[in-house]
N, C-alpha and C positions, 0 to 999 in steps of 0.2 A: 333856515326857518323863515317862512313868509306869513303875512296876515292875509285873510280873505274875508270879505263881507258879502253875504247873500242879500242883494238889494233889488230884486226883480219884481216884488209884489206891487199890487195896485193900491193897497191901503184903503180899501173900500169903506171900512168902518170909520175912517177919519175924514170922509168927504163932508163938506166941500173943500176942506183944507188941502186935500190931495188931488184936486182937479188941476192945479197948476204946478205943483211940485211933488216929487216922490216922497213917500212916508219918511225916508231917512233924513230928509231936509226940513222936516217940521221942527220949528224952534222949541226948545224947552226953557229957554230964557232969551232975552234980546241978543241977537247975534250969535247964538250958540245952539246948534242943531243936535239931533239924536246922533247923527254920524260924526259930528265934531267930537262928541264924548267918546264914541267908539274908537275913533282914530287916536284920540288922546291915550286910551288904554293901550293900544298897540305900541305907542311911543314909550310908555312906561315899561313895557315888556322888553324893550330893546330891539324891537322889530324895525327894519329899515325899508322894507318893500311891502306894499299892500295892493292886492287885487280887488277891485270892485266888480262883482258879478251882477250886473244890472239888467234892466229891461225897460219897464214903463218909465218914461221921462228920464232915462239914464243920462241923456245929454246934459240935463240940469246939474247932475252930480259932477260930470266932467268939467262943466263950466266953473263950478264952485272951487274945485280942488286942483284942477290943472295937472301938470306933470309932477309937481312937488308940493307938499303941504306940511309945514312945520317939521321939516327934515325928513319926511317920509317920501319915498319914491312911489308915485301913484300909477297904477296900471289898470286898464279897463277892458272888460270882456262883456260886451252888451249884446243881448239877444233881441232880435227883431220881433219875435213873438214868444209868448210864454212856453217854455219847454220843460219846466220843473227843475227842482234842485239837484236831482241826480245828473241831468244833462249839464247843469252849471259846473258841478264838480268835475265831471269828465272833461269838460272844456278846459278848466283850469289845469288839471293834471296833464293834459296834452301840452301845456306850456311850461310847467315846472315839475320837478321831482324832489322837492324839499319837504320837510315837515311843514304841516299847515296848521296855523291857529285860525279856526273858522268860527264865524259868529253870524247869527241872523241879523240882517241889517234893518234898521228902522223899528225893531221890535222891542229891544231890551236895553235897560240901563242897570248897571250893577257897580257896587263898590268892592267886588271881590278883589282879594289881594292877588294881583296879576303875577307877580314874581313867585309867590308861593305856589300858584297853580302850575307855572312852568317847572318849578323844582319837583313838584309832585309827579308831573308827567315824565320828567327826565328819569326819575327813580322808579318808575312803574314798568312792569312787564307787559302791560296792556298796550295794544296798538291804537286804540281810540280812548281818549279820556273825555268824559262828558260832565260838564258842570250841572248838578242837579240841586233843586231847592225844594223845601217843604211846600206842599200845596196849601193855599189859603182857602178856607171855605167861603163860597160866595154868599152864604147865609149865616145868620146867627144860630148858635147851637143851644138847645134846651137840655140841660142836665137833669136826669130823673133818677129816682130810686123807687122801683115799683111804679105805682101810679102817682107818686109825689114828685112835684117839680121842685128841684133844689136850687137851680141857678140858671142864669142866662149868660152866655159867652158870645160876644159880638165878633163874628167872622174869625174864628181862631185858625191857627195853623194846624193841619191834620198830620197824622202819622203816615203820610204818603209823599213820595217825591215826584216831581215833574221835571221834564227836560227844560233847562234854562237857556238853550240855544247858544251854547259856547262850547267849542270842542278843540281838542288837540289831536291831530291825525298824524301818525308817524309814517315816514316815507315807505317803510316796508309793507304797509297796508294798502298802498295806493292801487295795486292791481285788482283788488277785490271790487273796486268801483266799476270795473269793466266786465264783470261777470253778467250773465243773463238775468234780468229781473222783469217782473210783471208789475209795472208801476213807474212813476216818475219822480217820487219824492224820497229823500234820504231816510226819513223816519219810518217809511213803510217798506223799504227795499233793503238797502245796504246795512243799515244799523241793526235791524233785527237779525239778519244773517250773521253779522259779526258777533252779536250777543250770543247766539246759539253756539258759535265756535269759541266762546269764552275769550273774546278779544277786546271786550269793552269794560272799562272801569269807570266808577263814579267818583266825582270829587264834589264835596259839599262844604259849605262855609256859612256861618251865621252872619249874614251881612245884607245890606240893601240890595234887592233885586226887584225890578218892576218890568212887567211885560206891558207894552203900550199898544193896546188893541181897541181902545175906545176913547171917546171924548172925556169920560170920567177918569180913565187912566192918565190921559194927558194932563188933565187938571191937577191930579195928584203929584205928578213928577214936576210940573211947573211950580207947584207950591213948595216942593222940596228944594227947588233951585231958586226960589225967590230971594234967598239970602245966603247963598253958598257959592263957593268957587272951588273947582277941582284943582288939586295940587298933586304932585307926584307922590307925596307921602300921605295923602288923604284929602279931606275936604275942609275948607274953612267956612265960618259963618253959619254953621248948622245949629 
């Protein structure tokens, strides 16, 4: 089992922060980046080798983590120009044939129970396990009864799930990534085909998950980390 992080995006919505550093290296507190947290998660899972699938400013990631980081062997596959996440996975699979714990780099922070996720994947008959979370409404909700307004609910969680950008891919499923597709992103090519073949399972957990896609998202996660420290058994100072 290896870990892999998709870290090739430009991070355009976080400019000008991402003019000089890739999104994955944006700090969520002093000296602690988004990718630091993601690598911490891999270490908790017992993973020993991590591949960074980078592109834009990928050399900055290599400079920060080197060949080894906190006991993790670091490997780098850097694209010279954007090729899409499907190409990135094909490139990775050409180097390894292990089970892959894959996550979107620079995008997400979660307190999901990593070991529980691994156990769920190990006991599942699905070839791809996807962490999903309940969708949060971007707007406040007005509750009504006929034409009467009953209540206002500020940005509630809805009864729909979204892709949380965290996957377990079993080695027996790797060949499907080399089939013919019209498109370059996993979410619109391989994953829907696997779902149609009943190869994809969903894992969900009621825990912290944040997608960092704007300055407001970054402010929220920095507030969360203003008085906390990640530990293998959880977080302190929350």
